[in-house]
LOBADO-496523 format. One record per residue (C-alpha): residue number from 0; residue in three letters; x, y, z. Coordinates in Angstrom, 3 decimals. Layout:
BEGIN
> resi/resn/u/v/w
> NUM/ALA/X/Y/Z
...
# end
This chain:
BEGIN
> resi/resn/u/v/w
> 0/MET/-0.007/0.175/-0.080
> 1/ILE/1.145/3.545/-0.827
> 2/LEU/0.371/6.234/1.695
> 3/VAL/-0.308/9.708/0.358
> 4/THR/-0.545/12.715/2.524
> 5/GLY/-2.280/15.570/1.104
> 6/GLY/-3.890/13.191/-1.183
> 7/SER/-6.841/15.018/-1.746
> 8/GLY/-5.024/18.098/-2.807
> 9/PHE/-3.804/19.309/-6.152
> 10/ILE/-0.495/17.209/-6.755
> 11/GLY/-1.838/14.422/-4.448
> 12/SER/-5.136/13.686/-6.307
> 13/ASN/-3.472/13.909/-9.685
> 14/LEU/-0.937/11.103/-8.329
> 15/GLN/-3.916/9.203/-6.629
> 16/ALA/-5.813/9.365/-9.932
> 17/ALA/-2.919/7.867/-11.901
> 18/LEU/-2.044/5.067/-9.253
> 19/ALA/-5.682/4.149/-8.865
> 20/ALA/-6.000/3.743/-12.848
> 21/GLU/-3.094/1.121/-12.727
> 22/GLY/-4.839/-0.760/-9.686
> 23/GLN/-2.518/0.466/-6.857
> 24/GLU/-4.004/0.170/-3.314
> 25/VAL/-3.994/3.983/-1.984
> 26/ALA/-4.490/5.668/1.309
> 27/ILE/-4.813/9.026/1.681
> 28/ALA/-4.433/11.130/4.758
> 29/ASP/-5.880/14.666/4.410
> 30/TRP/-9.082/16.404/5.287
> 31/LEU/-11.563/16.833/2.632
> 32/GLY/-13.102/20.007/4.606
> 33/GLN/-16.648/20.849/5.781
> 34/GLU/-17.328/23.494/3.029
> 35/GLY/-15.692/23.763/-0.416
> 36/GLN/-15.365/21.340/-3.309
> 37/LYS/-12.121/19.701/-2.396
> 38/TRP/-13.569/16.315/-2.198
> 39/ARG/-14.496/16.411/-6.024
> 40/ASN/-10.604/16.162/-6.582
> 41/LEU/-11.198/12.535/-5.779
> 42/TYR/-14.880/12.085/-7.443
> 43/HIS/-13.700/9.971/-10.271
> 44/HIS/-11.369/7.947/-8.112
> 45/PRO/-12.269/7.455/-4.505
> 46/PRO/-9.250/6.022/-2.398
> 47/ALA/-9.335/2.762/-0.698
> 48/ILE/-8.791/4.441/2.611
> 49/LEU/-9.108/7.972/3.866
> 50/VAL/-7.434/8.651/7.039
> 51/LYS/-7.979/12.061/9.037
> 52/PRO/-4.412/13.649/9.830
> 53/GLU/-5.505/13.620/13.548
> 54/ARG/-5.634/9.561/13.314
> 55/LEU/-2.350/9.407/11.400
> 56/ASP/-0.454/7.812/14.279
> 57/GLU/-2.992/5.332/15.007
> 58/PHE/-2.874/4.351/11.262
> 59/LEU/0.776/4.230/11.133
> 60/PHE/0.695/2.154/14.320
> 61/GLN/-1.318/-0.762/12.521
> 62/ASN/1.294/-0.152/9.733
> 63/ASN/-1.366/-1.796/6.896
> 64/GLY/1.455/-2.898/4.819
> 65/ILE/2.731/0.348/3.844
> 66/THR/5.692/0.317/1.487
> 67/THR/5.947/3.919/0.407
> 68/ILE/5.016/7.231/1.891
> 69/LEU/4.800/10.213/-0.542
> 70/HIS/4.228/13.116/2.005
> 71/LEU/2.512/15.893/0.022
> 72/GLY/0.513/17.484/2.447
> 73/ALA/1.704/20.989/3.850
> 74/ILE/0.584/24.461/4.477
> 75/SER/1.628/25.868/1.120
> 76/GLU/0.491/29.485/1.401
> 77/THR/3.356/31.723/0.500
> 78/THR/1.694/34.443/2.276
> 79/ALA/1.074/32.275/5.404
> 80/THR/1.862/34.174/8.612
> 81/ASP/1.080/31.495/11.682
> 82/ALA/4.376/30.493/12.139
> 83/ASP/4.089/28.129/14.884
> 84/LEU/1.205/26.293/12.831
> 85/VAL/3.499/26.134/9.678
> 86/TRP/6.317/24.565/11.615
> 87/CYS/4.119/22.062/13.427
> 88/THR/2.616/20.998/10.014
> 89/ASN/5.716/21.664/7.568
> 90/VAL/8.373/20.458/9.687
> 91/THR/7.484/18.405/12.928
> 92/LEU/4.896/16.109/11.051
> 93/SER/7.785/15.763/8.060
> 94/GLN/10.348/14.729/10.796
> 95/LYS/7.832/12.240/12.476
> 96/LEU/7.208/10.549/8.952
> 97/TRP/10.870/10.429/8.109
> 98/LEU/11.454/8.853/11.556
> 99/TRP/8.860/6.156/11.204
> 100/SER/9.781/5.497/7.723
> 101/ALA/13.365/4.968/8.677
> 102/GLN/12.205/2.669/11.720
> 103/HIS/9.982/0.390/9.287
> 104/GLN/12.428/0.397/6.485
> 105/VAL/9.452/2.308/4.148
> 106/ARG/10.539/4.388/1.147
> 107/PHE/9.921/8.083/1.845
> 108/ILE/9.310/10.643/-0.579
> 109/TYR/8.371/14.218/0.331
> 110/ALA/7.568/17.634/-1.035
> 111/SER/10.148/20.515/-0.625
> 112/SER/9.649/23.441/-2.812
> 113/ALA/11.508/25.564/-5.417
> 114/SER/10.675/28.407/-3.027
> 115/THR/13.467/27.320/-0.926
> 116/TYR/15.747/29.063/-3.584
> 117/GLY/14.403/32.332/-2.633
> 118/ASP/15.511/34.954/-5.383
> 119/GLY/17.652/32.809/-6.905
> 120/SER/20.821/34.537/-6.286
> 121/ALA/22.339/31.414/-5.219
> 122/GLY/21.248/29.433/-7.935
> 123/PHE/18.871/26.493/-8.316
> 124/ASP/21.233/23.605/-7.999
> 125/ASP/19.553/21.015/-6.250
> 126/ASP/22.746/20.131/-4.211
> 127/MET/21.890/18.539/-0.928
> 128/SER/25.221/19.345/1.003
> 129/LEU/24.777/21.227/4.225
> 130/LEU/27.275/23.669/2.542
> 131/ALA/25.020/24.423/-0.367
> 132/LEU/21.774/24.469/1.569
> 133/GLN/23.105/26.834/3.913
> 134/LYS/23.417/29.487/1.166
> 135/LEU/19.988/29.587/0.458
> 136/ARG/17.727/32.561/1.605
> 137/PRO/14.132/31.647/1.125
> 138/LEU/11.649/34.962/0.907
> 139/ASN/8.703/33.854/2.994
> 140/LEU/7.621/31.520/5.791
> 141/TYR/6.431/28.732/3.629
> 142/GLY/9.792/28.528/1.894
> 143/TRP/11.815/28.880/4.940
> 144/SER/9.955/25.736/6.592
> 145/LYS/10.624/23.714/3.589
> 146/HIS/14.108/24.646/3.793
> 147/ALA/14.306/24.063/7.318
> 148/PHE/13.282/20.156/6.981
> 149/ASP/15.656/20.054/3.874
> 150/LEU/18.583/21.120/6.371
> 151/TRP/17.161/18.512/8.965
> 152/VAL/17.330/16.023/6.515
> 153/ALA/20.809/16.742/5.234
> 154/ARG/21.956/16.891/8.731
> 155/GLN/20.452/13.252/9.432
> 156/VAL/22.175/11.979/6.378
> 157/ALA/25.735/13.496/7.035
> 158/GLU/25.451/12.295/10.770
> 159/ASN/24.572/8.828/9.416
> 160/ALA/21.222/8.711/11.697
> 161/PRO/18.723/6.468/11.052
> 162/ALA/17.228/7.063/7.584
> 163/PRO/14.693/5.622/5.064
> 164/PRO/16.223/2.766/2.681
> 165/ASN/14.986/4.991/0.005
> 166/TRP/14.164/8.529/0.009
> 167/ALA/13.648/11.931/-2.044
> 168/GLY/12.681/15.422/-1.278
> 169/LEU/11.450/17.112/-4.424
> 170/LYS/11.630/20.644/-5.334
> 171/PHE/8.460/21.152/-7.225
> 172/PHE/8.573/24.278/-9.380
> 173/ASN/5.664/26.391/-10.836
> 174/VAL/2.937/23.368/-11.035
> 175/PHE/-0.276/23.891/-12.981
> 176/GLY/-3.123/21.778/-14.233
> 177/PRO/-6.476/20.111/-13.001
> 178/ASN/-7.815/19.961/-9.478
> 179/GLU/-6.046/22.923/-8.095
> 180/TYR/-9.277/24.738/-7.898
> 181/HIS/-9.580/24.571/-4.109
> 182/LYS/-6.105/26.493/-3.517
> 183/GLY/-7.659/30.046/-3.732
> 184/LYS/-4.997/32.801/-3.810
> 185/MET/-2.534/30.076/-4.561
> 186/ILE/-4.117/28.691/-7.476
> 187/SER/-1.697/28.950/-10.782
> 188/VAL/-1.330/31.724/-12.993
> 189/VAL/-2.716/29.647/-15.669
> 190/LYS/-6.042/29.133/-14.177
> 191/VAL/-6.370/32.785/-13.155
> 192/LYS/-5.469/34.338/-16.775
> 193/HIS/-8.090/31.788/-18.391
> 194/ASP/-10.554/32.813/-16.219
> 195/GLU/-9.736/36.624/-16.936
> 196/VAL/-9.759/36.076/-20.762
> 197/VAL/-12.639/33.969/-21.076
> 198/ALA/-14.678/36.653/-19.068
> 199/GLY/-13.640/38.958/-21.889
> 200/GLY/-11.039/40.881/-20.483
> 201/PRO/-7.259/40.899/-21.138
> 202/ALA/-4.768/38.774/-19.347
> 203/ARG/-3.462/40.930/-16.327
> 204/LEU/0.231/40.802/-15.294
> 205/PHE/1.926/42.188/-12.536
> 206/LYS/4.676/44.905/-13.874
> 207/SER/8.295/44.040/-13.096
> 208/ASP/9.654/45.471/-9.594
> 209/GLN/13.253/45.178/-11.214
> 210/PRO/14.393/48.150/-12.635
> 211/ASN/16.347/45.919/-15.232
> 212/LEU/13.782/43.685/-16.085
> 213/SER/10.966/44.608/-18.432
> 214/ASP/7.127/44.215/-17.538
> 215/GLY/5.786/40.749/-18.403
> 216/GLU/9.810/39.120/-18.661
> 217/GLN/9.713/37.761/-15.184
> 218/LYS/10.302/34.117/-15.806
> 219/ARG/9.272/30.876/-13.986
> 220/ASP/9.801/27.126/-14.872
> 221/PHE/6.504/26.116/-15.293
> 222/ILE/5.505/22.434/-15.254
> 223/TYR/2.313/20.730/-15.969
> 224/ILE/0.669/18.421/-13.512
> 225/ASP/1.049/15.259/-15.878
> 226/ASP/4.946/15.752/-15.971
> 227/VAL/4.995/15.807/-12.097
> 228/VAL/3.137/12.863/-11.790
> 229/ALA/5.475/10.834/-14.255
> 230/ALA/8.478/12.077/-12.070
> 231/LEU/6.473/10.737/-8.854
> 232/LYS/5.677/7.364/-10.467
> 233/PHE/9.260/6.935/-11.533
> 234/LEU/10.472/7.670/-7.978
> 235/ILE/8.357/5.270/-6.476
> 236/THR/10.314/2.255/-7.985
> 237/ALA/13.491/3.993/-8.478
> 238/PRO/16.495/1.936/-7.169
> 239/ASN/18.973/3.388/-4.713
> 240/LEU/16.910/6.765/-4.095
> 241/SER/18.781/9.389/-1.966
> 242/GLY/18.861/12.675/-2.508
> 243/ILE/16.772/16.028/-3.040
> 244/PHE/16.038/16.787/-6.485
> 245/ASN/14.498/19.464/-8.504
> 246/VAL/11.122/18.850/-10.553
> 247/GLY/10.676/21.125/-13.324
> 248/THR/11.297/21.417/-17.000
> 249/GLY/14.618/23.041/-16.923
> 250/VAL/13.349/25.822/-19.012
> 251/ALA/12.233/29.305/-17.798
> 252/ARG/9.410/30.930/-19.617
> 253/SER/8.120/34.472/-19.305
> 254/TYR/4.919/35.497/-18.064
> 255/ILE/3.946/37.297/-21.448
> 256/ASP/4.591/33.874/-22.829
> 257/LEU/2.282/32.339/-20.533
> 258/ALA/-0.246/34.820/-21.374
> 259/HIS/-0.122/34.373/-24.775
> 260/ALA/-0.261/30.386/-24.894
> 261/VAL/-3.405/31.051/-22.588
> 262/CYS/-5.445/33.050/-25.256
> 263/GLU/-4.174/30.827/-28.166
> 264/ALA/-5.420/27.778/-26.352
> 265/ASN/-8.922/29.645/-26.028
> 266/ASN/-9.049/30.770/-29.563
> 267/LEU/-8.770/34.209/-28.333
> 268/PRO/-6.791/37.528/-29.231
> 269/LYS/-3.582/37.914/-27.455
> 270/ARG/-4.465/41.017/-24.927
> 271/VAL/-2.453/41.566/-21.860
> 272/GLU/-2.679/44.597/-19.448
> 273/PHE/-0.129/45.135/-16.831
> 274/ILE/-0.796/46.058/-13.320
> 275/GLU/1.139/47.211/-10.338
> 276/MET/2.490/44.442/-8.145
> 277/PRO/0.874/44.508/-4.617
> 278/GLN/2.899/45.838/-1.946
> 279/ALA/2.897/42.632/0.069
> 280/LEU/4.465/40.907/-2.596
> 281/ARG/7.468/43.204/-3.362
> 282/GLY/10.726/41.611/-2.051
> 283/GLN/9.042/38.148/-1.890
> 284/TYR/8.228/37.730/-5.719
> 285/GLN/10.558/35.482/-7.469
> 286/SER/11.312/37.206/-10.883
> 287/PHE/13.324/33.956/-12.174
> 288/THR/13.480/30.380/-11.447
> 289/GLN/14.515/27.531/-13.559
> 290/ALA/15.121/23.635/-12.347
> 291/PRO/18.451/22.188/-13.533
> 292/MET/17.367/18.579/-13.849
> 293/ALA/20.808/16.673/-14.068
> 294/ARG/20.215/14.950/-11.025
> 295/LEU/16.944/13.386/-11.682
> 296/ARG/17.993/12.718/-15.254
> 297/ALA/20.983/10.899/-14.021
> 298/LEU/18.660/8.391/-11.987
> 299/GLY/17.172/7.270/-15.090
> 300/PHE/14.386/9.730/-15.810
> 301/ASN/14.164/9.942/-19.425
> 302/HIS/10.719/11.408/-19.607
> 303/ARG/9.990/14.213/-22.347
> 304/PHE/8.371/17.243/-20.586
> 305/MET/5.494/19.258/-22.074
> 306/THR/6.210/22.639/-23.388
> 307/LEU/4.603/25.219/-21.801
> 308/GLU/2.133/25.861/-24.890
> 309/GLU/1.614/22.249/-24.911
> 310/GLY/0.765/22.035/-21.049
> 311/VAL/-1.589/25.215/-21.390
> 312/THR/-3.509/23.651/-24.126
> 313/ALA/-4.017/20.312/-22.486
> 314/TYR/-5.286/22.150/-19.246
> 315/VAL/-7.339/24.459/-21.179
> 316/GLN/-8.836/21.934/-23.603
> 317/ASN/-9.255/18.829/-21.934
> 318/HIS/-10.198/20.256/-18.453
> 319/LEU/-11.000/24.230/-18.118
> 320/SER/-13.247/24.121/-21.174
> 321/ASN/-15.218/21.255/-20.072
> 322/ALA/-18.371/21.187/-18.007
> 323/ASP/-16.242/18.785/-15.487
> 324/PRO/-12.828/20.210/-15.106
> 325/TYR/-11.782/17.670/-12.530
> 326/ARG/-9.567/14.953/-13.137
# end
């Protein structure tokens, strides 16, 4: 059995859908919520087992034949301010699951984040050495919490402390695709721009807050969810797994490219309007991200990533344009 924490969330539900289609037994640890539509992420593929997070200790005590834990659950809002809650959820729980996996010799794969790289001045190399990690300066509480756990893992490894037999930390870059609709302010730019242009308006982009960077030329490594799922499925069975790995396409694309791709996927004119960046985001906004992918490729992951245009078109035409946009 595979346990997926955060399994009703964006990445988790897409992974669970792919595993369920292959007949894999999957247990999900997550809250569906008393309000909202998050449960619809699982509508087409109900899990074998749904565990409330507050009962996760009891479930783990029973073991249930777990062979792999994919720890995707987290407080992921980049604007989160409750540091105690973020630490408890993103660090303490991750430590507990790491130690349980080490004790029971279970494969452990966890979600880190590209936000750990901060403004990118220290680069985007997924080097897990303490020396390399200590150079990173995340820009917000969420990124710092993910970085704190990466550092803890690196120290465990450096000190030869008990560790899972196979493990990986994954620095996801800008993921977009179906089943993200519950994410509120953290929903992808692709979905936001789609809604704007379909409503008849222009795609609205933030003006650059960098004096040497033109409006719309901020660049991110955008990756479609199907490519992320392909990487996760590969890592579930990859031999001799040990390290922190980037999960992006390896190609940075501009926001203006993204806006144009959304317009084209909807067969609409390319209309873009630039607006002021909110004060709360200034100084916390990554103007460039790009994932070196050599380490994941070296494991034997030969999957071809979709281009930005291919991913946007797949998202819009296979999901956002349908009455039922869920996977």
